[in-house]
C-alpha positions, 0 to 999 in steps of 0.5 A: 500500500502506498503511503505517500499518496495525497487524498486528492490523488486517492479520490481522483483514482477512485473517480477514474475507476468508478467511471471505468466500471460505469463504462464496463456496465454500459458495455455489458448491457450491449453484450447482454442484448447480443447474447454473446457468452464469450464477451460476457465472460470477458467483461465479467473478469474485467468487472472483477478486476476493477472492483478489486482495484476500487476496494484497494483504493478505498482501503488507501483512502481509509488508511490515509484518513485514519493516519490523519486522525480523521473519520473516513465516514465523515467526509464533511470533516476531512473535506474541510481540512 
């Protein structure tokens, strides 16, 4: 886990990964309409990978905020800092 990332960088990475997941879900909808099983299997693996990256990023955010003695569940507090 990288400890030298800023909160802004961590949140930017999270935003990028969420946008990637959204695009994957849109692609999945098209694949489901085409009933393409091979492509569905491929996109499922991609979704698993991206959700693992999102989880890792979330752990980085929590670790960062805890190291600053901020509650990760109270964004109003840490966003104002």
